[in-house]
PDB file of N, CA, C and O in Angstrom, chain B, residues numbered from 101:
ATOM      1  N   MET B 101       0.219 -10.497  -2.902  1.00  0.00           N
ATOM      2  CA  MET B 101       1.509  -9.908  -2.964  1.00  0.00           C
ATOM      3  C   MET B 101       2.398 -10.641  -3.829  1.00  0.00           C
ATOM      4  O   MET B 101       3.024 -11.556  -3.293  1.00  0.00           O
ATOM      5  N   ALA B 102       2.586 -10.427  -5.076  1.00  0.00           N
ATOM      6  CA  ALA B 102       3.533 -11.106  -5.913  1.00  0.00           C
ATOM      7  C   ALA B 102       5.079 -10.874  -5.544  1.00  0.00           C
ATOM      8  O   ALA B 102       5.911 -11.718  -5.877  1.00  0.00           O
ATOM      9  N   CYS B 103       5.385  -9.901  -4.962  1.00  0.00           N
ATOM     10  CA  CYS B 103       6.776  -9.572  -4.607  1.00  0.00           C
ATOM     11  C   CYS B 103       7.190 -10.472  -3.460  1.00  0.00           C
ATOM     12  O   CYS B 103       6.360 -10.680  -2.576  1.00  0.00           O
ATOM     13  N   PRO B 104       8.245 -10.959  -3.395  1.00  0.00           N
ATOM     14  CA  PRO B 104       8.697 -11.444  -2.075  1.00  0.00           C
ATOM     15  C   PRO B 104       8.901 -10.167  -1.156  1.00  0.00           C
ATOM     16  O   PRO B 104       9.637  -9.195  -1.329  1.00  0.00           O
ATOM     17  N   GLY B 105       8.107 -10.438  -0.226  1.00  0.00           N
ATOM     18  CA  GLY B 105       8.064  -9.367   1.023  1.00  0.00           C
ATOM     19  C   GLY B 105       7.082  -8.445   0.699  1.00  0.00           C
ATOM     20  O   GLY B 105       7.006  -7.497   1.479  1.00  0.00           O
ATOM     21  N   GLY B 106       6.321  -8.456  -0.218  1.00  0.00           N
ATOM     22  CA  GLY B 106       5.210  -7.541  -0.636  1.00  0.00           C
ATOM     23  C   GLY B 106       5.737  -6.457  -1.254  1.00  0.00           C
ATOM     24  O   GLY B 106       6.817  -6.619  -1.823  1.00  0.00           O
ATOM     25  N   CYS B 107       5.235  -5.408  -1.274  1.00  0.00           N
ATOM     26  CA  CYS B 107       5.473  -3.719  -1.863  1.00  0.00           C
ATOM     27  C   CYS B 107       6.839  -3.493  -1.236  1.00  0.00           C
ATOM     28  O   CYS B 107       7.803  -3.278  -1.970  1.00  0.00           O
ATOM     29  N   VAL B 108       6.976  -3.533   0.147  1.00  0.00           N
ATOM     30  CA  VAL B 108       8.204  -2.949   0.661  1.00  0.00           C
ATOM     31  C   VAL B 108       9.611  -3.597   0.099  1.00  0.00           C
ATOM     32  O   VAL B 108      10.694  -3.074   0.361  1.00  0.00           O
ATOM     33  N   ASN B 109       9.486  -4.779  -0.692  1.00  0.00           N
ATOM     34  CA  ASN B 109      10.484  -5.344  -1.365  1.00  0.00           C
ATOM     35  C   ASN B 109      10.383  -5.480  -2.845  1.00  0.00           C
ATOM     36  O   ASN B 109      11.125  -6.243  -3.463  1.00  0.00           O
ATOM     37  N   GLY B 110       9.409  -4.697  -3.458  1.00  0.00           N
ATOM     38  CA  GLY B 110       8.965  -5.052  -4.927  1.00  0.00           C
ATOM     39  C   GLY B 110       9.973  -4.314  -5.800  1.00  0.00           C
ATOM     40  O   GLY B 110      11.057  -3.849  -5.449  1.00  0.00           O
ATOM     41  N   GLY B 111       9.399  -4.295  -7.018  1.00  0.00           N
ATOM     42  CA  GLY B 111      10.097  -3.847  -8.162  1.00  0.00           C
ATOM     43  C   GLY B 111      10.309  -2.486  -8.391  1.00  0.00           C
ATOM     44  O   GLY B 111      11.118  -2.045  -9.208  1.00  0.00           O
ATOM     45  N   GLY B 112       9.520  -1.763  -7.608  1.00  0.00           N
ATOM     46  CA  GLY B 112       9.601  -0.245  -7.584  1.00  0.00           C
ATOM     47  C   GLY B 112      10.478   0.546  -6.593  1.00  0.00           C
ATOM     48  O   GLY B 112      10.567   1.766  -6.456  1.00  0.00           O
ATOM     49  N   GLN B 113      11.222  -0.637  -5.813  1.00  0.00           N
ATOM     50  CA  GLN B 113      12.047  -0.119  -4.804  1.00  0.00           C
ATOM     51  C   GLN B 113      13.536   0.313  -5.449  1.00  0.00           C
ATOM     52  O   GLN B 113      13.838  -0.152  -6.548  1.00  0.00           O
ATOM     53  N   PRO B 114      14.255   1.012  -4.901  1.00  0.00           N
ATOM     54  CA  PRO B 114      15.595   1.197  -5.547  1.00  0.00           C
ATOM     55  C   PRO B 114      16.437  -0.008  -5.375  1.00  0.00           C
ATOM     56  O   PRO B 114      16.385  -0.710  -4.365  1.00  0.00           O
ATOM     57  N   ILE B 115      17.351  -0.271  -6.562  1.00  0.00           N
ATOM     58  CA  ILE B 115      18.241  -1.347  -6.607  1.00  0.00           C
ATOM     59  C   ILE B 115      19.285  -1.232  -5.564  1.00  0.00           C
ATOM     60  O   ILE B 115      19.998  -0.232  -5.483  1.00  0.00           O
ATOM     61  N   VAL B 116      19.386  -2.279  -4.738  1.00  0.00           N
ATOM     62  CA  VAL B 116      20.531  -2.087  -3.670  1.00  0.00           C
ATOM     63  C   VAL B 116      21.595  -3.120  -4.147  1.00  0.00           C
ATOM     64  O   VAL B 116      21.433  -4.245  -4.620  1.00  0.00           O
ATOM     65  N   PRO B 117      22.785  -2.381  -3.874  1.00  0.00           N
ATOM     66  CA  PRO B 117      24.063  -3.062  -4.331  1.00  0.00           C
ATOM     67  C   PRO B 117      24.231  -4.503  -3.687  1.00  0.00           C
ATOM     68  O   PRO B 117      23.925  -4.652  -2.504  1.00  0.00           O
ATOM     69  N   SER B 118      24.653  -5.443  -4.349  1.00  0.00           N
ATOM     70  CA  SER B 118      24.882  -6.827  -3.781  1.00  0.00           C
ATOM     71  C   SER B 118      25.792  -6.709  -2.565  1.00  0.00           C
ATOM     72  O   SER B 118      25.552  -7.436  -1.602  1.00  0.00           O
ATOM     73  N   ASN B 119      26.824  -5.849  -2.522  1.00  0.00           N
ATOM     74  CA  ASN B 119      27.694  -5.907  -1.484  1.00  0.00           C
ATOM     75  C   ASN B 119      27.047  -5.111   0.014  1.00  0.00           C
ATOM     76  O   ASN B 119      27.584  -5.112   1.122  1.00  0.00           O
ATOM     77  N   PHE B 120      26.085  -4.635  -0.279  1.00  0.00           N
ATOM     78  CA  PHE B 120      25.158  -4.154   0.818  1.00  0.00           C
ATOM     79  C   PHE B 120      24.168  -5.547   1.081  1.00  0.00           C
ATOM     80  O   PHE B 120      24.286  -6.221   2.104  1.00  0.00           O
ATOM     81  N   LYS B 121      23.316  -5.820   0.145  1.00  0.00           N
ATOM     82  CA  LYS B 121      22.177  -6.701   0.194  1.00  0.00           C
ATOM     83  C   LYS B 121      22.819  -8.206   0.826  1.00  0.00           C
ATOM     84  O   LYS B 121      22.191  -8.926   1.603  1.00  0.00           O
ATOM     85  N   ASN B 122      24.032  -8.459   0.371  1.00  0.00           N
ATOM     86  CA  ASN B 122      24.531  -9.914   0.899  1.00  0.00           C
ATOM     87  C   ASN B 122      24.765  -9.941   2.395  1.00  0.00           C
ATOM     88  O   ASN B 122      24.983 -11.001   2.981  1.00  0.00           O
ATOM     89  N   PHE B 123      24.717  -8.748   3.019  1.00  0.00           N
ATOM     90  CA  PHE B 123      25.083  -8.608   4.425  1.00  0.00           C
ATOM     91  C   PHE B 123      24.083  -8.072   5.467  1.00  0.00           C
ATOM     92  O   PHE B 123      24.234  -8.121   6.688  1.00  0.00           O
ATOM     93  N   HIS B 124      22.990  -7.529   4.761  1.00  0.00           N
ATOM     94  CA  HIS B 124      21.882  -6.894   5.358  1.00  0.00           C
ATOM     95  C   HIS B 124      20.551  -7.406   4.966  1.00  0.00           C
ATOM     96  O   HIS B 124      20.410  -7.845   3.824  1.00  0.00           O
ATOM     97  N   ASP B 125      19.594  -7.394   5.769  1.00  0.00           N
ATOM     98  CA  ASP B 125      18.231  -7.852   5.481  1.00  0.00           C
ATOM     99  C   ASP B 125      17.381  -6.294   5.071  1.00  0.00           C
ATOM    100  O   ASP B 125      16.677  -5.612   5.816  1.00  0.00           O
ATOM    101  N   VAL B 126      17.706  -6.082   3.789  1.00  0.00           N
ATOM    102  CA  VAL B 126      16.854  -4.887   3.290  1.00  0.00           C
ATOM    103  C   VAL B 126      15.371  -4.840   3.622  1.00  0.00           C
ATOM    104  O   VAL B 126      14.874  -3.799   4.050  1.00  0.00           O
ATOM    105  N   ARG B 127      14.653  -5.945   3.434  1.00  0.00           N
ATOM    106  CA  ARG B 127      13.375  -5.860   3.639  1.00  0.00           C
ATOM    107  C   ARG B 127      13.209  -5.545   4.910  1.00  0.00           C
ATOM    108  O   ARG B 127      12.308  -4.738   5.136  1.00  0.00           O
ATOM    109  N   ALA B 128      13.929  -6.022   5.977  1.00  0.00           N
ATOM    110  CA  ALA B 128      13.707  -5.840   7.493  1.00  0.00           C
ATOM    111  C   ALA B 128      13.973  -4.283   7.587  1.00  0.00           C
ATOM    112  O   ALA B 128      13.217  -3.635   8.312  1.00  0.00           O
ATOM    113  N   ILE B 129      14.894  -3.691   6.974  1.00  0.00           N
ATOM    114  CA  ILE B 129      15.254  -2.343   7.150  1.00  0.00           C
ATOM    115  C   ILE B 129      14.181  -1.273   6.607  1.00  0.00           C
ATOM    116  O   ILE B 129      13.827  -0.264   7.217  1.00  0.00           O
ATOM    117  N   ARG B 130      13.722  -1.703   5.305  1.00  0.00           N
ATOM    118  CA  ARG B 130      12.543  -0.852   4.938  1.00  0.00           C
ATOM    119  C   ARG B 130      11.465  -0.913   5.532  1.00  0.00           C
ATOM    120  O   ARG B 130      10.724   0.070   5.558  1.00  0.00           O
ATOM    121  N   ALA B 131      11.111  -2.177   6.191  1.00  0.00           N
ATOM    122  CA  ALA B 131       9.883  -2.300   6.964  1.00  0.00           C
ATOM    123  C   ALA B 131       9.866  -1.457   8.262  1.00  0.00           C
ATOM    124  O   ALA B 131       8.881  -0.812   8.622  1.00  0.00           O
ATOM    125  N   ALA B 132      11.144  -1.520   8.994  1.00  0.00           N
ATOM    126  CA  ALA B 132      11.322  -0.776  10.044  1.00  0.00           C
ATOM    127  C   ALA B 132      11.065   0.650  10.101  1.00  0.00           C
ATOM    128  O   ALA B 132      10.529   1.297  11.001  1.00  0.00           O
ATOM    129  N   GLY B 133      11.550   1.041   8.958  1.00  0.00           N
ATOM    130  CA  GLY B 133      11.531   2.585   8.525  1.00  0.00           C
ATOM    131  C   GLY B 133      10.204   3.009   8.102  1.00  0.00           C
ATOM    132  O   GLY B 133       9.962   4.215   8.137  1.00  0.00           O
ATOM    133  N   LEU B 134       9.121   2.023   7.624  1.00  0.00           N
ATOM    134  CA  LEU B 134       8.004   2.405   7.099  1.00  0.00           C
ATOM    135  C   LEU B 134       6.981   2.157   8.449  1.00  0.00           C
ATOM    136  O   LEU B 134       5.979   2.866   8.544  1.00  0.00           O
ATOM    137  N   TYR B 135       7.249   1.203   9.407  1.00  0.00           N
ATOM    138  CA  TYR B 135       6.565   1.122  10.744  1.00  0.00           C
ATOM    139  C   TYR B 135       6.911   2.364  11.611  1.00  0.00           C
ATOM    140  O   TYR B 135       6.051   2.907  12.304  1.00  0.00           O
ATOM    141  N   GLY B 136       8.099   2.763  11.556  1.00  0.00           N
ATOM    142  CA  GLY B 136       8.584   3.898  12.350  1.00  0.00           C
ATOM    143  C   GLY B 136       7.726   5.124  12.147  1.00  0.00           C
ATOM    144  O   GLY B 136       7.044   5.735  12.969  1.00  0.00           O
ATOM    145  N   GLU B 137       7.960   5.384  10.593  1.00  0.00           N
ATOM    146  CA  GLU B 137       6.982   6.547  10.191  1.00  0.00           C
ATOM    147  C   GLU B 137       5.674   6.590  10.433  1.00  0.00           C
ATOM    148  O   GLU B 137       5.062   7.617  10.727  1.00  0.00           O
ATOM    149  N   ASP B 138       5.108   5.274  10.300  1.00  0.00           N
ATOM    150  CA  ASP B 138       3.533   5.420  10.834  1.00  0.00           C
ATOM    151  C   ASP B 138       3.361   5.390  12.070  1.00  0.00           C
ATOM    152  O   ASP B 138       2.232   5.699  12.451  1.00  0.00           O
ATOM    153  N   ALA B 139       4.219   5.079  12.940  1.00  0.00           N
ATOM    154  CA  ALA B 139       4.033   5.043  14.520  1.00  0.00           C
ATOM    155  C   ALA B 139       3.934   6.748  14.570  1.00  0.00           C
ATOM    156  O   ALA B 139       3.067   7.172  15.334  1.00  0.00           O
ATOM    157  N   ASN B 140       4.537   7.512  14.017  1.00  0.00           N
ATOM    158  CA  ASN B 140       4.688   8.870  14.462  1.00  0.00           C
ATOM    159  C   ASN B 140       3.770   9.904  13.709  1.00  0.00           C
ATOM    160  O   ASN B 140       3.843  11.131  13.765  1.00  0.00           O
ATOM    161  N   MET B 141       2.928   9.160  13.022  1.00  0.00           N
ATOM    162  CA  MET B 141       1.907   9.909  12.194  1.00  0.00           C
ATOM    163  C   MET B 141       0.639  10.260  13.149  1.00  0.00           C
ATOM    164  O   MET B 141       0.200   9.381  13.890  1.00  0.00           O
ATOM    165  N   PRO B 142       0.108  11.439  13.126  1.00  0.00           N
ATOM    166  CA  PRO B 142      -1.126  11.705  14.121  1.00  0.00           C
ATOM    167  C   PRO B 142      -2.273  10.924  13.573  1.00  0.00           C
ATOM    168  O   PRO B 142      -3.184  10.518  14.294  1.00  0.00           O
ATOM    169  N   LEU B 143      -2.217  10.718  12.284  1.00  0.00           N
ATOM    170  CA  LEU B 143      -3.565  10.111  11.625  1.00  0.00           C
ATOM    171  C   LEU B 143      -3.228   8.655  11.021  1.00  0.00           C
ATOM    172  O   LEU B 143      -2.653   8.570   9.936  1.00  0.00           O
ATOM    173  N   ARG B 144      -3.548   7.682  11.647  1.00  0.00           N
ATOM    174  CA  ARG B 144      -3.036   6.483  11.040  1.00  0.00           C
ATOM    175  C   ARG B 144      -4.108   5.683  10.506  1.00  0.00           C
ATOM    176  O   ARG B 144      -3.809   4.719   9.800  1.00  0.00           O
ATOM    177  N   LYS B 145      -5.127   5.908  10.709  1.00  0.00           N
ATOM    178  CA  LYS B 145      -6.308   4.838  10.127  1.00  0.00           C
ATOM    179  C   LYS B 145      -7.060   5.641   9.343  1.00  0.00           C
ATOM    180  O   LYS B 145      -7.360   6.782   9.694  1.00  0.00           O
ATOM    181  N   SER B 146      -7.530   4.971   7.907  1.00  0.00           N
ATOM    182  CA  SER B 146      -8.041   6.016   6.960  1.00  0.00           C
ATOM    183  C   SER B 146      -9.458   6.183   7.450  1.00  0.00           C
ATOM    184  O   SER B 146     -10.009   7.271   7.283  1.00  0.00           O
ATOM    185  N   HIS B 147     -10.075   5.213   8.027  1.00  0.00           N
ATOM    186  CA  HIS B 147     -11.451   5.732   8.417  1.00  0.00           C
ATOM    187  C   HIS B 147     -11.710   6.673   9.613  1.00  0.00           C
ATOM    188  O   HIS B 147     -12.832   6.871  10.080  1.00  0.00           O
ATOM    189  N   GLU B 148     -10.629   7.204  10.043  1.00  0.00           N
ATOM    190  CA  GLU B 148     -10.568   8.176  10.891  1.00  0.00           C
ATOM    191  C   GLU B 148     -10.091   9.703  10.359  1.00  0.00           C
ATOM    192  O   GLU B 148     -10.107  10.738  11.024  1.00  0.00           O
ATOM    193  N   ASN B 149      -9.741   9.563   9.217  1.00  0.00           N
ATOM    194  CA  ASN B 149      -9.300  10.613   8.479  1.00  0.00           C
ATOM    195  C   ASN B 149     -10.537  11.560   8.208  1.00  0.00           C
ATOM    196  O   ASN B 149     -11.580  11.107   7.738  1.00  0.00           O
ATOM    197  N   PRO B 150     -10.372  12.919   8.529  1.00  0.00           N
ATOM    198  CA  PRO B 150     -11.671  13.769   8.112  1.00  0.00           C
ATOM    199  C   PRO B 150     -11.847  13.825   6.637  1.00  0.00           C
ATOM    200  O   PRO B 150     -12.976  13.800   6.148  1.00  0.00           O
ATOM    201  N   GLU B 151     -10.829  13.895   5.947  1.00  0.00           N
ATOM    202  CA  GLU B 151     -11.171  13.918   4.415  1.00  0.00           C
ATOM    203  C   GLU B 151     -11.877  12.673   3.834  1.00  0.00           C
ATOM    204  O   GLU B 151     -12.716  12.794   2.942  1.00  0.00           O
ATOM    205  N   VAL B 152     -11.519  11.439   4.364  1.00  0.00           N
ATOM    206  CA  VAL B 152     -12.083  10.394   3.867  1.00  0.00           C
ATOM    207  C   VAL B 152     -13.662  10.247   4.556  1.00  0.00           C
ATOM    208  O   VAL B 152     -14.593   9.668   3.996  1.00  0.00           O
ATOM    209  N   GLN B 153     -13.714  10.736   5.549  1.00  0.00           N
ATOM    210  CA  GLN B 153     -15.030  10.896   6.326  1.00  0.00           C
ATOM    211  C   GLN B 153     -15.983  11.636   5.529  1.00  0.00           C
ATOM    212  O   GLN B 153     -17.117  11.217   5.300  1.00  0.00           O
ATOM    213  N   LYS B 154     -15.415  12.998   5.007  1.00  0.00           N
ATOM    214  CA  LYS B 154     -16.058  13.900   4.128  1.00  0.00           C
ATOM    215  C   LYS B 154     -16.463  13.269   2.816  1.00  0.00           C
ATOM    216  O   LYS B 154     -17.565  13.517   2.327  1.00  0.00           O
ATOM    217  N   LEU B 155     -15.568  12.433   2.217  1.00  0.00           N
ATOM    218  CA  LEU B 155     -15.678  11.935   0.935  1.00  0.00           C
ATOM    219  C   LEU B 155     -17.098  10.950   1.081  1.00  0.00           C
ATOM    220  O   LEU B 155     -18.031  11.049   0.284  1.00  0.00           O
ATOM    221  N   TYR B 156     -17.090  10.141   2.053  1.00  0.00           N
ATOM    222  CA  TYR B 156     -18.126   9.292   2.140  1.00  0.00           C
ATOM    223  C   TYR B 156     -19.483  10.083   2.551  1.00  0.00           C
ATOM    224  O   TYR B 156     -20.539   9.684   2.060  1.00  0.00           O
ATOM    225  N   LYS B 157     -19.487  11.051   3.325  1.00  0.00           N
ATOM    226  CA  LYS B 157     -20.741  11.682   3.643  1.00  0.00           C
ATOM    227  C   LYS B 157     -21.215  12.517   2.471  1.00  0.00           C
ATOM    228  O   LYS B 157     -22.407  12.605   2.173  1.00  0.00           O
ATOM    229  N   GLU B 158     -20.324  13.074   1.876  1.00  0.00           N
ATOM    230  CA  GLU B 158     -20.921  13.883   0.440  1.00  0.00           C
ATOM    231  C   GLU B 158     -20.928  13.149  -0.760  1.00  0.00           C
ATOM    232  O   GLU B 158     -21.604  13.573  -1.698  1.00  0.00           O
ATOM    233  N   TYR B 159     -20.264  12.090  -0.875  1.00  0.00           N
ATOM    234  CA  TYR B 159     -20.223  11.545  -2.204  1.00  0.00           C
ATOM    235  C   TYR B 159     -20.464   9.984  -2.350  1.00  0.00           C
ATOM    236  O   TYR B 159     -21.142   9.521  -3.267  1.00  0.00           O
ATOM    237  N   LEU B 160     -19.861   9.216  -1.385  1.00  0.00           N
ATOM    238  CA  LEU B 160     -19.754   7.849  -1.532  1.00  0.00           C
ATOM    239  C   LEU B 160     -21.012   7.025  -0.785  1.00  0.00           C
ATOM    240  O   LEU B 160     -21.421   5.884  -1.002  1.00  0.00           O
ATOM    241  N   GLY B 161     -21.482   8.062   0.204  1.00  0.00           N
ATOM    242  CA  GLY B 161     -22.453   7.419   1.017  1.00  0.00           C
ATOM    243  C   GLY B 161     -21.827   6.370   2.030  1.00  0.00           C
ATOM    244  O   GLY B 161     -20.694   6.547   2.478  1.00  0.00           O
ATOM    245  N   GLU B 162     -22.522   5.380   2.343  1.00  0.00           N
ATOM    246  CA  GLU B 162     -22.023   4.339   3.492  1.00  0.00           C
ATOM    247  C   GLU B 162     -20.755   3.608   2.926  1.00  0.00           C
ATOM    248  O   GLU B 162     -20.503   3.668   1.723  1.00  0.00           O
ATOM    249  N   PRO B 163     -19.993   2.949   3.764  1.00  0.00           N
ATOM    250  CA  PRO B 163     -18.916   2.049   3.531  1.00  0.00           C
ATOM    251  C   PRO B 163     -19.605   0.885   2.961  1.00  0.00           C
ATOM    252  O   PRO B 163     -20.665   0.427   3.388  1.00  0.00           O
ATOM    253  N   CYS B 164     -18.888   0.413   1.907  1.00  0.00           N
ATOM    254  CA  CYS B 164     -19.501  -0.810   1.197  1.00  0.00           C
ATOM    255  C   CYS B 164     -20.968  -0.568   0.461  1.00  0.00           C
ATOM    256  O   CYS B 164     -21.774  -1.473   0.245  1.00  0.00           O
ATOM    257  N   SER B 165     -21.161   0.844   0.112  1.00  0.00           N
ATOM    258  CA  SER B 165     -22.239   1.010  -0.602  1.00  0.00           C
ATOM    259  C   SER B 165     -22.028   0.650  -2.081  1.00  0.00           C
ATOM    260  O   SER B 165     -20.872   0.413  -2.432  1.00  0.00           O
ATOM    261  N   HIS B 166     -22.899   0.591  -2.876  1.00  0.00           N
ATOM    262  CA  HIS B 166     -22.738   0.112  -4.277  1.00  0.00           C
ATOM    263  C   HIS B 166     -21.836   1.178  -5.011  1.00  0.00           C
ATOM    264  O   HIS B 166     -21.001   0.722  -5.792  1.00  0.00           O
ATOM    265  N   LYS B 167     -21.902   2.425  -4.865  1.00  0.00           N
ATOM    266  CA  LYS B 167     -21.137   3.533  -5.362  1.00  0.00           C
ATOM    267  C   LYS B 167     -19.750   3.397  -4.946  1.00  0.00           C
ATOM    268  O   LYS B 167     -18.855   3.482  -5.787  1.00  0.00           O
ATOM    269  N   ALA B 168     -19.516   3.207  -3.806  1.00  0.00           N
ATOM    270  CA  ALA B 168     -18.067   2.948  -3.155  1.00  0.00           C
ATOM    271  C   ALA B 168     -17.537   1.762  -3.611  1.00  0.00           C
ATOM    272  O   ALA B 168     -16.356   1.835  -3.953  1.00  0.00           O
ATOM    273  N   HIS B 169     -18.147   0.546  -3.727  1.00  0.00           N
ATOM    274  CA  HIS B 169     -17.642  -0.650  -4.233  1.00  0.00           C
ATOM    275  C   HIS B 169     -17.343  -0.241  -5.660  1.00  0.00           C
ATOM    276  O   HIS B 169     -16.178  -0.229  -6.057  1.00  0.00           O
ATOM    277  N   GLU B 170     -18.283   0.070  -6.391  1.00  0.00           N
ATOM    278  CA  GLU B 170     -17.894   0.598  -7.871  1.00  0.00           C
ATOM    279  C   GLU B 170     -16.718   1.202  -7.983  1.00  0.00           C
ATOM    280  O   GLU B 170     -15.973   0.692  -8.821  1.00  0.00           O
ATOM    281  N   LEU B 171     -16.259   2.239  -7.338  1.00  0.00           N
ATOM    282  CA  LEU B 171     -15.331   3.231  -7.509  1.00  0.00           C
ATOM    283  C   LEU B 171     -13.928   2.796  -6.980  1.00  0.00           C
ATOM    284  O   LEU B 171     -12.868   3.031  -7.561  1.00  0.00           O
ATOM    285  N   LEU B 172     -14.087   2.035  -5.628  1.00  0.00           N
ATOM    286  CA  LEU B 172     -12.921   1.664  -4.918  1.00  0.00           C
ATOM    287  C   LEU B 172     -12.361   0.229  -5.076  1.00  0.00           C
ATOM    288  O   LEU B 172     -11.192  -0.088  -4.860  1.00  0.00           O
ATOM    289  N   HIS B 173     -13.185  -0.453  -5.413  1.00  0.00           N
ATOM    290  CA  HIS B 173     -12.875  -2.024  -5.857  1.00  0.00           C
ATOM    291  C   HIS B 173     -12.266  -2.241  -7.096  1.00  0.00           C
ATOM    292  O   HIS B 173     -12.599  -1.505  -8.025  1.00  0.00           O
ATOM    293  N   THR B 174     -11.329  -3.227  -7.304  1.00  0.00           N
ATOM    294  CA  THR B 174     -10.937  -3.663  -8.533  1.00  0.00           C
ATOM    295  C   THR B 174     -11.085  -5.205  -8.628  1.00  0.00           C
ATOM    296  O   THR B 174     -11.386  -5.883  -7.646  1.00  0.00           O
ATOM    297  N   THR B 175     -10.869  -5.699  -9.803  1.00  0.00           N
ATOM    298  CA  THR B 175     -10.867  -7.169 -10.061  1.00  0.00           C
ATOM    299  C   THR B 175      -9.707  -7.554 -10.821  1.00  0.00           C
ATOM    300  O   THR B 175      -9.135  -6.696 -11.493  1.00  0.00           O
ATOM    301  N   TYR B 176      -9.321  -8.662 -10.797  1.00  0.00           N
ATOM    302  CA  TYR B 176      -8.020  -9.301 -11.353  1.00  0.00           C
ATOM    303  C   TYR B 176      -8.463  -9.771 -13.060  1.00  0.00           C
ATOM    304  O   TYR B 176      -9.412 -10.505 -13.335  1.00  0.00           O
ATOM    305  N   VAL B 177      -7.739  -9.290 -13.828  1.00  0.00           N
ATOM    306  CA  VAL B 177      -7.966  -9.566 -15.353  1.00  0.00           C
ATOM    307  C   VAL B 177      -6.698 -10.076 -15.696  1.00  0.00           C
ATOM    308  O   VAL B 177      -5.686  -9.375 -15.681  1.00  0.00           O
ATOM    309  N   ASN B 178      -6.715 -11.502 -16.065  1.00  0.00           N
ATOM    310  CA  ASN B 178      -5.592 -11.971 -16.863  1.00  0.00           C
ATOM    311  C   ASN B 178      -5.295 -11.330 -17.991  1.00  0.00           C
ATOM    312  O   ASN B 178      -6.111 -11.292 -18.912  1.00  0.00           O
ATOM    313  N   ARG B 179      -4.033 -10.716 -18.073  1.00  0.00           N
ATOM    314  CA  ARG B 179      -3.542 -10.031 -19.120  1.00  0.00           C
ATOM    315  C   ARG B 179      -2.573 -10.803 -20.251  1.00  0.00           C
ATOM    316  O   ARG B 179      -2.094 -10.311 -21.273  1.00  0.00           O
ATOM    317  N   GLY B 180      -2.443 -12.139 -19.752  1.00  0.00           N
ATOM    318  CA  GLY B 180      -1.577 -12.790 -20.561  1.00  0.00           C
ATOM    319  C   GLY B 180      -0.067 -12.381 -20.452  1.00  0.00           C
ATOM    320  O   GLY B 180       0.280 -11.417 -19.769  1.00  0.00           O
ATOM    321  N   LEU B 181       0.792 -13.140 -21.139  1.00  0.00           N
ATOM    322  CA  LEU B 181       2.075 -12.805 -21.183  1.00  0.00           C
ATOM    323  C   LEU B 181       2.591 -11.546 -22.025  1.00  0.00           C
ATOM    324  O   LEU B 181       2.309 -11.409 -23.216  1.00  0.00           O
ATOM    325  N   TYR B 182       3.230 -10.805 -21.434  1.00  0.00           N
ATOM    326  CA  TYR B 182       3.879  -9.584 -22.018  1.00  0.00           C
ATOM    327  C   TYR B 182       4.863  -9.891 -22.975  1.00  0.00           C
ATOM    328  O   TYR B 182       5.843 -10.486 -22.527  1.00  0.00           O
ATOM    329  N   LYS B 183       4.853  -9.609 -24.313  1.00  0.00           N
ATOM    330  CA  LYS B 183       5.642  -9.847 -25.315  1.00  0.00           C
ATOM    331  C   LYS B 183       6.683  -8.712 -25.788  1.00  0.00           C
ATOM    332  O   LYS B 183       7.438  -8.923 -26.738  1.00  0.00           O
TER     333      LYS B 183
END
C-alpha cells in the first residue's frame, strides 16, 4: 500500500478541497462508506461467489493450482523513475 491509507485515500480518488479536508477525516469517511456498502451486500466473500466457483471448476481447477497462480498472481517489477 503505497498510498497513505491505501486505495481508499489513493491517487485515483476525487480531489477534496482543503476547506473540507482540513476539518474532516476524508479517509475515515470513505472507509465508512465502503464498509457500509460491503455490510449490505448479499455476497461478500469471493470464494462464495457462484461465478468464481464456476471459473475454478471449469477453467482454473483448484485454488493455488499452477494455472490459477499463473493467471491471477503478479510480481513486482522495478520500472525505474518515470521521466
